[in-house]
C-alpha positions in Angstrom: -13.8 -7.2 -17.1 -16.9 -5.0 -17.6 -15.8 -2.6 -14.9 -12.4 -2.0 -16.5 -13.6 -1.7 -20.0 -16.4 0.7 -18.9 -13.9 3.0 -17.2 -11.5 2.8 -20.1 -14.4 4.0 -22.3 -15.1 6.8 -19.9 -11.5 7.9 -19.8 -11.3 7.9 -23.6 -14.4 10.1 -24.1 -14.6 12.4 -21.1 -12.6 15.6 -20.6 -10.1 15.4 -17.7 -11.3 17.0 -14.5 -8.1 17.8 -12.7 -9.3 20.9 -11.0 -7.3 22.6 -8.3 -8.8 22.4 -4.9 -11.0 25.4 -4.1 -10.6 25.5 -0.3 -10.8 29.0 0.8 -7.8 28.5 3.0 -5.6 26.5 0.7 -6.1 27.9 -2.8 -7.9 30.5 -4.8 -11.6 29.7 -5.7 -12.2 28.2 -9.2 -14.4 30.0 -11.6 -18.1 29.5 -10.9 -20.0 27.7 -13.7 -23.7 28.0 -13.1 -24.9 24.5 -12.1 -28.3 24.9 -13.7 -29.3 21.2 -13.1 -28.8 21.5 -9.4 -31.6 21.6 -6.9 -31.5 23.9 -3.9 -30.3 22.7 -1.5 -28.1 20.0 -3.1 -28.8 16.8 -1.2 -25.9 14.6 0.0 -26.0 11.4 2.0 -23.6 9.9 4.5 -23.6 6.5 6.2 -21.0 5.8 8.9 -20.6 4.2 12.3 -21.5 6.8 15.0 -22.2 4.3 17.8 -20.7 0.9 18.7 -17.1 -0.3 18.8 -16.4 1.3 15.3 -17.6 4.8 16.2 -14.1 6.1 16.9 -13.4 5.6 13.2 -16.8 6.4 11.8 -16.8 9.8 13.4 -13.7 10.7 11.4 -15.6 10.3 8.2 -18.5 12.3 9.6 -16.2 15.1 10.8 -14.4 15.4 7.4 -17.6 15.5 5.4 -19.4 17.8 7.7 -16.6 20.2 8.2 -16.2 20.7 4.5 -19.9 21.0 3.9 -20.2 23.7 6.6 -17.2 25.6 5.1 -18.7 25.5 1.6 -22.1 26.5 2.8 -20.7 29.4 4.8 -18.9 30.5 1.6 -22.2 30.7 -0.3 -22.3 27.1 -1.6 -22.2 26.4 -5.3 -23.5 29.4 -7.3 -25.6 30.2 -4.2 -26.9 26.7 -3.8 -25.9 25.1 -0.5 -25.4 21.4 0.4 -27.8 19.6 2.6 -26.2 16.6 4.4 -28.2 13.7 5.8 -26.3 11.2 7.9 -27.3 7.8 9.1 -25.6 5.7 11.7 -24.5 2.2 10.5 -23.6 1.0 14.0 -21.3 -2.0 13.9 -23.1 -4.5 11.8 -23.4 -4.9 8.0 -27.1 -5.5 8.3 -27.5 -2.1 10.1 -25.3 -0.6 7.4 -27.6 -1.8 4.6 -30.6 -0.5 6.5 -28.9 2.9 7.0 -28.2 3.0 3.3 -31.8 2.2 2.4 -32.9 5.1 4.6 -30.4 7.5 2.9 -31.6 6.4 -0.6 -35.2 7.3 0.3 -34.1 10.9 0.3 -32.7 10.6 -3.3 -29.3 12.1 -2.6 -27.1 13.4 -5.5 -24.0 11.7 -4.0 -23.5 9.3 -1.1 -20.5 9.1 1.1 -19.8 5.6 2.6 -17.6 4.8 5.6 -14.1 3.3 5.8 -15.6 0.1 7.3 -15.2 -2.4 4.4 -17.8 -5.0 5.4 -20.4 -2.2 5.5 -19.4 -0.9 2.0 -19.6 -4.5 0.7 -23.1 -4.8 2.1 -24.2 -1.5 0.6 -22.6 -1.5 -2.9 -25.3 -3.5 -4.8 -28.2 -1.3 -3.7 -26.3 1.9 -4.3 -25.3 0.7 -7.8 -28.9 -0.1 -8.6 -29.8 3.4 -7.6 -27.2 4.8 -10.0 -25.8 7.2 -7.4 -22.1 8.1 -7.2 -20.8 6.4 -4.1 -17.6 7.8 -2.5 -15.9 5.7 0.2 -12.7 5.4 2.3 -13.1 1.6 2.9 -9.7 0.0 3.0 -10.2 -3.6 1.8 -8.4 -3.8 -1.5 -11.4 -5.7 -3.1 -13.9 -2.9 -2.5 -13.3 -1.3 -5.9 -13.1 -4.7 -7.6 -16.8 -5.3 -7.2 -17.6 -4.2 -10.8 -19.7 -1.1 -9.9 -19.0 1.9 -12.1 -20.6 4.2 -9.5 -18.1 3.3 -6.7 -15.0 5.4 -6.0 -12.4 5.3 -3.2 -10.5 8.4 -2.1 -8.4 6.8 0.6 -5.4 4.4 0.3 -6.2 0.7 0.8 -4.7 -2.3 2.4 -3.5 -3.8 -0.9 -1.1 -0.8 -1.2 -0.1 -1.2 2.5 0.4 -5.0 2.1 3.1 -4.4 -0.5 4.8 -1.3 1.0 4.9 -2.3 4.7 6.9 -5.6 4.1 9.2 -3.8 1.6 10.0 -1.0 4.1 10.5 -3.4 7.0 12.8 -5.8 5.1 14.7 -3.4 2.8 14.9 -0.3 4.9 14.7 -1.5 8.5 16.6 -4.7 7.7 14.3 -7.0 9.6 14.0 -10.7 8.5 11.9 -12.5 11.2 8.6 -10.7 11.5 5.5 -11.8 13.3 2.1 -10.8 12.0 -0.9 -9.8 14.1 -4.1 -8.6 12.5 -7.7 -8.0 13.6 -9.8 -10.9 12.5 -12.3 -9.3 10.0 -12.3 -8.6 6.3 -10.1 -5.6 6.9 -7.3 -7.3 8.9 -7.4 -10.8 7.5 -7.3 -9.5 3.9 -4.3 -7.3 4.8 -2.6 -10.2 6.6 -2.9 -12.4 3.5 -1.5 -9.7 1.3 1.4 -9.1 3.7 2.3 -12.7 3.7 2.4 -12.8 -0.1 4.6 -9.7 -0.2 7.0 -11.1 2.3 7.2 -14.3 0.2 8.3 -12.2 -2.8 11.1 -10.8 -0.6 12.1 -14.4 0.4 11.1 -13.8 4.0 8.8 -16.1 6.0 6.9 -14.7 9.1 7.8 -16.6 12.3 4.2 -16.5 13.4 0.8 -15.3 11.9 -1.8 -14.5 14.5 -5.1 -12.6 14.8 -7.6 -11.4 17.3 -11.4 -10.8 17.3 -12.5 -7.1 17.0 -14.0 -7.4 20.5 -11.0 -9.1 22.2 -9.5 -7.3 25.1 -6.5 -9.6 25.8 -3.9 -10.3 23.1 -1.2 -11.5 25.4 -1.3 -15.1 24.1 -0.7 -13.9 20.5 2.1 -11.6 21.6 3.9 -14.3 23.6 3.7 -16.7 20.7 5.3 -14.2 18.4 8.0 -13.5 21.0 8.7 -17.2 21.8 9.2 -17.9 18.1 12.1 -15.5 17.9 10.5 -12.6 16.0 12.7 -9.5 15.5 9.7 -7.3 14.5 5.9 -7.1 14.6 3.6 -6.2 11.7 0.4 -5.0 13.4 -2.8 -4.3 11.4 -5.8 -3.1 13.3 -8.0 -0.2 14.3 -7.0 2.5 16.9 -8.9 1.0 19.8 -7.5 -2.5 19.5 -4.0 -1.3 18.4 -3.9 0.7 21.6 -4.6 -2.5 23.6 -1.9 -4.4 21.8 0.7 -1.7 22.3 -0.1 -1.4 26.0 0.1 -5.2 26.5 3.4 -5.3 24.7 4.7 -2.9 27.4 3.1 -4.9 30.2 4.7 -8.1 29.0 8.1 -6.4 28.4 8.1 -7.3 24.7 10.2 -4.9 22.7 10.0 -5.5 18.9 10.3 -3.1 16.0 6.7 -2.6 15.2 5.2 -1.4 12.0 1.7 -1.4 10.6 -1.2 0.7 9.3 -1.8 4.3 10.3 -3.6 3.3 13.5 -0.2 3.0 15.1 0.3 6.8 14.7 -3.3 8.0 14.8 -3.8 10.7 17.4 -6.7 8.8 18.9 -4.3 5.9 19.6 -1.5 8.1 20.9 -3.8 9.9 23.3 -4.2 6.6 25.1 -0.6 5.5 25.2 2.4 6.6 27.3 5.4 8.0 25.5 7.3 4.8 26.2 4.5 2.6 24.8 4.3 4.6 21.6 7.9 5.4 20.9 9.7 4.0 17.9 6.8 2.3 16.2 6.3 2.9 12.4 3.3 3.2 10.2 2.6 3.5 6.5 -0.8 4.9 5.6 -2.9 7.9 4.7 -1.6 11.4 5.2 -1.8 12.7 8.8 -2.3 16.5 9.0 -0.5 17.0 12.4 2.8 16.0 10.8 2.6 18.8 8.2 4.9 21.8 8.4 2.3 24.0 6.6 0.8 26.5 9.0 -2.5 26.5 7.1 -2.9 22.7 7.5 -1.9 22.8 11.2 -4.5 25.6 11.7 -7.1 23.4 9.9 -6.3 20.5 12.3 -6.7 22.9 15.3 -10.1 24.1 14.1 -11.3 20.5 13.5 -10.2 19.6 17.0 -11.9 22.6 18.5 -15.2 21.8 16.8 -15.4 18.0 17.4 -13.0 17.5 20.4 -11.5 14.6 18.3 -8.2 15.0 16.5 -8.3 15.0 12.8 -6.7 11.9 11.2 -6.0 10.6 7.7 -9.6 9.7 7.2 -10.8 13.2 8.2 -8.4 14.6 5.5 -9.6 12.1 2.9 -13.3 12.8 3.4 -12.8 16.5 3.6 -10.9 16.4 0.3 -13.6 14.3 -1.2 -16.3 16.9 -0.6 -14.2 19.6 -2.2 -13.4 17.4 -5.1 -17.2 16.9 -5.5 -17.7 20.7 -5.3 -15.2 21.3 -8.1 -16.9 18.7 -10.3 -20.4 20.0 -9.8 -19.1 23.5 -10.7 -18.0 22.0 -14.0 -20.7 19.5 -14.9 -23.7 20.4 -12.8 -25.8 17.9 -10.9 -26.3 15.1 -13.4 -25.3 11.9 -11.6 -23.9 10.3 -14.7 -21.8 13.4 -15.5 -20.5 13.4 -12.0 -19.6 9.7 -12.2 -17.8 10.3 -15.5 -15.9 13.3 -14.1 -14.8 11.2 -11.1 -13.5 8.5 -13.4 -11.5 11.0 -15.4 -9.9 12.8 -12.4 -6.2 13.5 -12.9 -3.9 15.3 -10.5 -6.6 16.9 -8.5 -4.9 18.8 -5.6 -6.1 17.9 -2.2 -4.8 19.1 1.2 -1.8 16.8 1.4 -1.8 14.6 -1.8 -3.0 14.7 -5.4 -5.8 12.4 -6.5 -5.9 10.4 -9.8 -8.5 7.9 -10.8 -7.3 4.5 -12.0 -9.4 2.0 -13.9 -11.0 0.5 -10.8 -12.0 3.8 -9.3 -9.2 4.2 -6.7 -8.0 7.8 -6.5 -5.4 7.8 -3.7 -1.9 6.5 -4.6 0.5 8.4 -2.2 1.1 7.4 1.4 3.2 8.6 4.3 5.9 6.7 6.2 5.7 7.7 9.9 7.6 7.0 13.1 6.5 7.9 16.6 8.9 10.0 18.6 7.4 9.5 22.0 3.8 10.4 21.4 4.5 12.5 18.4 4.4 11.0 14.9 7.0 12.3 12.5 6.8 12.0 8.8 9.8 10.1 7.6 8.8 10.6 4.0 6.2 10.0 1.3 5.9 6.8 -0.6 4.0 6.2 -3.7 2.2 3.1 -5.0 4.2 1.5 -7.9 3.3 3.2 -11.2 2.5 6.6 -9.6 
């Protein structure tokens, strides 16, 4: 209750900060207000998984933040003051994530970017809140922004949105009535599975099987065979690129052909790179916006430049974190480097134009409310259409 009333107060008293994105390649620069309160350089912190079994995801956050920071600095920074980015590796454990955050806080950053790994963000939120530092994350567990911290904001879509929209699209548009559910057995996947089951119940559909697998599992054949044997006509799959790749390959090995839909891992380039066209073809995903599906030449060029620099294809998280840095830039140009003023401006964000979507803050600090519906044509994801969270 405190969180909601706090943000309502902010929204009532703070001028709206709906700035147009100031990417050099996407829009004209905004007017430069002298950020007199800013140090030189302006310190930023980032914690994300750069090693371990989550590194494939964590590097996308690093790539998005770093690519934007480098662009901004190359363009002269903010009124001549450049960003200084310090990154810490969280590894795969929540304990390591908290230790990484404590190291970042020692440098007294103006703003901290956290990863998309929800357990890590849960472990870090209290210490960041006590430091009164704006904390910008892509973590996808729906409860991340329900922790009551006025300093925490999320700029990527979350699994609460997916849990509603995936069943709705599967049942109403694809006309499937006997889905099986398979999810990675951690906060991310199990939270989504629970939400998916609740959404299916509202549609008067009961899953024929609900299964899960550990993040480190390499063999999901037992779960897949259970879903097949119980007569499923479709599979709702919720996981991360590395384990989703294994599931899709094992479906092919077992000769299991089901309409498959899930989160954006099913259409992520890092997944598709490790699947054959036959293994990938026909699967659906709903999730954050993927740049490779754009028809905008500037966005496709951006994707190419990111790939050339990092040798890893940009994905929806890369886009989200890249946008987040530019959003921060536009706010600092308006309010300077007072942490409280930055927090208030984030809470008041309305229709801020990013690369592929507009961002708008709600009362909990969620800013992303538009998602994409994708379908793999062989190894190439195609955008079927955008879909918005109810109310947006």
